[in-house]
Each structure stands twice: as structure tokens, then as C-alpha cells.
Residue, then its C-alpha position, 0 to 999 in steps of 0.5 A: m641370449p646368454t644360453q646361446f653360443r656359437i660353437n664349431g660354426q653352429e648356434i647352440d642353445g644350451r637349454d635345448k642341448v643339455v637334454e641331449w647331453i644328459c641323455n646321450g653323454l657329454n661330448k666336446e660340444a658340451i664342454l665348450f658350451a660349459e666353458k662359454f656358459g661358465k664365463c658368461l655366468a661369471g660376468r666375463d663374456p665381452e659379448h654380454r657386457k650388461y649381463n648380471a653375474l651369478t654368484t657362487s653362493q647362489i649355487r653352492n648348496i645345490y652343488g654340495e647336494v650333488t656331490r653328496m649324492r655322488m658319494k652316497g649313490f643316486d637317490p631319485a627322491a632326493f634328486l627331485l628336491l634339487k629342482p625347488r632348491l635350484v629355483y629358491a637359490t636363484s630367486r631368493s631375496g628378489n636377487r633374480t639376475d640374468g645369470s640366475i635365470d639362465f642357470k635355472e633354465v638350463f639346469v631345470r631341463a637337465i634335472d628333468a632329463v635325468l628323471e625322465a629316464e625309463d629305469e633306475n639304472e639309466q637315471a643313475q647314468r644320467f645323474e652322473r652326466f648331470a653331475d659332470f656337466f654341473e661340475a664343468v660349468l662351475a669350474y669354468h665359472r670359477a676359472h673366469g673369476g666367478k665369486 
């Protein structure tokens, strides 16, 4: 499964680990996962040759919204709206690729992890981790030829 990669001798499923990374902080494992996931989403992972790539345009609007929130400050209500935007962006026009499904699964869990924080201060900290993780996946996606 393209959300599972061998990292430091362990099988890591990003759908499960992303919650830990958002709640407790990004670490080397998170960045290694972002690299492998970004490469896979770009359709450049030799282990997943038949994997349908995710296009940058499918996630551009969401990333733009995350960037705006970073500049203006975290707004829980606006952040909550990322979830339906993510679902729409990855499924519109019937273009449901393996990449879009996996991207959606990982990032919906990440959004939930931010919103489940007990107070606004913790939500804001988790949002920053979310934004950093999102940026890392997107950067590796582009670095590996994502279009």
C-alpha cells in the first residue's frame, strides 16, 4: 500500500503515524515518510509502478489556504473547511487516482489530529506541524517531478 513504507527497518503506515507526528512533533521518521510519500504521489516510486500520480493542481488550492492561514493566524473554523475542500479536490471530475485517495486519507487524519486538540493554543501548535508536514510532502512531490 502506498501509505506504507519501510523506514529505519520498520514498516510505517503514514495514515496512522501522521496523528502522532501532528500531536507530538515532526521527527526524522516523519520527514523520511514525507520524502517517500511525495515520490510515490509523483508517480516516481519504482515499487509502485502502476500507481496513478497525484497532480499538483489537485492540491494547490488547499496548500494555498494553509499558507494564508499561516500568514493570518490559525482559525479553527476556516481550518475545518479544509476537510471538504480536500475531499472535493481529490475526487472532482471523477478523477479519483490512487494518489488522490492516499493523499486524502493521510491528510484527513492530520486535519482531525489538529482539531482534536484540547485548547486553541495546542490547536495552533498542531496546525504549524500540519503545515510543515504538508509543505514537506509537497516539496518532495515537486522534487520528484510531480506536475
